[in-house]
N, C-alpha and C positions, 0 to 999 in steps of 0.2 A: 404646439400647431396641429392641424387636423392630420388625420389618418386619411393617405392617399386612397380613394379607392381603385381595387385592381382593373387592368385595362380588359375589358370584355367587350368591345365595340364589336371587335371582328364575328364573335359570336350572337350577338343581338341582332336577329334579321327582324325581330317585332313580331313574327311570325307564331307568337303565343301569346297569352295571361302571363305578364310578368309581375313580380312582387312590387308592389307600388308604394307611394307613401305620398301623403297630402301636404303642403308645405303651404304657411302664409309667412310672407315677408315682412319684415318691420317699416313697411310704407303702406299707401293706401292704394294697393296693388288687390287682386282676387287671389285667391289659392290657387294652386297649380298641382298636377300630379306628378310626378318622376317615379323612374324605374330605379329600384333597390338594386345595386351590387350584389351578386350570388355571395360572394367572403363578406358581405356587411351585414352588420346587426344592426339594427335601429327600434328606437322605442318612441313614443309619442311625449313630445317635451324636448326632444334633444335638437341640438343647433345643427345645421349642416350647412354646406357649400352646394349650390346647383347654379347651373349656367340659368342665364336669362337674357335673349337676344344675343349678343356680342359679349356679355359680361360675366362673370360670374359672380354671385350674391349670398349674402347669408338670409337662412331662412329660420324657420323653426317648425317642427314637424308634426302636427296636429292629428294625422288620422293613417292608417294603415290599412292594407287591404287584407292582410293575414289576422288582423285583432279579430278576437273572440266579442268582445263587448258593443263595439260601434266600427264594424268594417267598412270600408269603400263598397260602393257598389261595383257590380262587374263591370269592367270596361264596355263600353259602348260598341265598340270595334276590335275584336281580339288583333287584327292587323295596323294597329295606330301605332305607331313610333314615339315611343316615351324618352325624352330625354333623360339623361342619367344623372344621379348622384354622385356629386365629385369625390367630397371626402365630407367628413364628422369631427366635431369638434368633440376631442377625447376629453380636453383636460377641464372643460367648463361643465360643472352640473348639468344636467336637463330641468326645463321647469317642470313643475308638479303638474298632476291637474288639477288641484284647487286653485293654483296660480292660473294657469290655462281658463278655466272658468271665472274667476274673477276679471282676467282682461275681455275674456267676451262681455261678462257680465258690464263692466265698464263702458265696451263701446258700444252699446245698446242703449244704457242709461243717456250715454251725452249724445245720441246719435251719430258717432265718430264711426270712420274707417275701421275695422279692426285692426289693419297693419301697424296704424297709427298709436293704436293700446297696446298693442304688442311690444312697439319698441320701448315702452316706457320698462320693460320690462328685463332689457338688454341692459349689464354693468355699465359702469360708463367710466372705469378703467380697463375694461377688454377690447383691445384695440381691434375689433372684426378687420377691420380694412387690411391690416398687414399681416393678416392671417390667411387673406385670399391668395392663391398663386395665381404669380404674375403671368401675363398674357403672352402671347407668340406673335411678334411682328417680323418686319424683314427690312432690313436695310441694306446700302449699295453695297458693294465692296471692288467694282471698278465703272471704268467709264463704257457706256453702250455701244457696241458699235452701228453702222447705218444698215445693216443687215437685217436687225430685228422686225419683226410681222407688224401689222399697225397694233393689235391686240398687247403684244409684247412690249411696245413702245411706250404704249397708254400707260399698261402697268406700271412699269419704271418711271414713267416720268410721275404717276402717283405716289410710287413710294418713296422717290427724291424729295416731292412736294412733303410729302410726312414726315420726311426726317426720324423714323423710327419711334413714331408717338400714334399709331394707329394699329387693331390687331388686324390680323388675317383677314377676318370677315369684311373687316372694315376698308380693308385696302383692294378687295376683290368687290365689292360693293360701290365702292367710290369711282372705280375705273371699269365697271360694268365688263368684267372679266372673269376667269375661271382658274382652277387649281391648276389647269393644263398650260396656262401661260405661266403661273406661278413656278411649277418644275422645272418647263424647259429655260426659265431665269436662273434658276439655283442650278442644272445642269450646264447651264454655261458659264457659268460662275460669277454671274453680273451680281448676284443677291446671297444673302446668308441669313440664317434665322435667328431672331437672337431674343432672350427675354426683356418685357416693357410693363413696367407698374405705373398707372397713371399716377399722377399727384393728387392727392385727396383735396377737393376744393374747397375756398375759404371764404366764407359769406362776410361781405364788406356791412356794419353796421351804419345807419346813417346817422351823422353828428348832432346832436342834443342842443337845443336852445338854451338859455341861462334858467328859465323856469324847469325846465325839463330836469337841466343837471341836479337844482335845486332839490326839487322832487327825489330825485335818483338815489342825492348824497343822504338824505334822511332815511330812506328804507336799507340803503346799505349799512347804517348805522345802526341798525335794528338786527341787520343779517349778521353783521361782526361781531355782536353780542352775544349771538345765539340764543335768542329770546324769541317766543312767540309775541307777534304784533300784528296788528291789520292796518293797514294803510289805503286811504280813500282817495284816489286821482279825481279831482272835481273837474273838466273840460268838456266841452262841446265835440261833438263828432268830428273826427278831421283833425284834432286838436295836437294829436301824437301822444295819446297815453300807451298806445301800445307799444311803441319804439320804447318809451321807458322802462318796459316790463322786459322787451328784447336785449336791454343793455344789462337788465339785473339778471335776465338768465344767464346771459353768456358769463357775466362773472363769478355766478355762483356753478356753472359747468366746470368753468378753470381752476376752481377749488373743490373740483371733485364729488360736486354736490349733483343730486337729484332735484328736477324740477315736475311737477305737475302743474298744469295750466287747465284752470276750470272756468269757462265762460256761459253764466248766468245771464238769457235775456227777460228783462223786468215788462 
């Protein structure tokens, strides 16, 4: 499990230039800068958990403000408020600079978002999702009286509607209320905080036709024998060649194997 960062939010006013790190998410997102807690030591290549929107996400450290070789530029505004790195994965080795350089080259060569290339470096057996701390949500503990204010009633109704399956930020956003109403409901004993971890979404693959299943079976035979083989799918645009690849990829991942997709336009 990752080592949690110390709680220094009360001390960090943002009125100084904090220690920063730049992270790359393993998806098609731009890099972002985060504040490093005073007692946390980070290096380029470390895997960390950082807040993004209303969720916590896994990312790779790609630059540091205190680095001597390629430091981050000074903050454009020293009063800017940076979000804080939440945790560092202590049980996973960092990505080497050579590995990061190769991933950067791979993204440039295939004209792909860097985050997509970085996703290939994540070990398939490492369940990053399970390591992300649960979000804080609120659930109703008793029936609301008629004496609630309009905003309190709106927030209470949203909490009932979400049934403990929304973060604090999402509850306040959807109900257009604030922490004032949230604290009031807690003080009245009407709601209580609880931990919630959203279920990992599952992607459903489209069913294959008889011809697609025949092609898939042939490629699976090669895959099962662990032999190098080249398969050519012959079909018009829109005939479903990519769907066959999707099924093959899903089977390979289920077998704890990795897949690299390369598309060449001739």
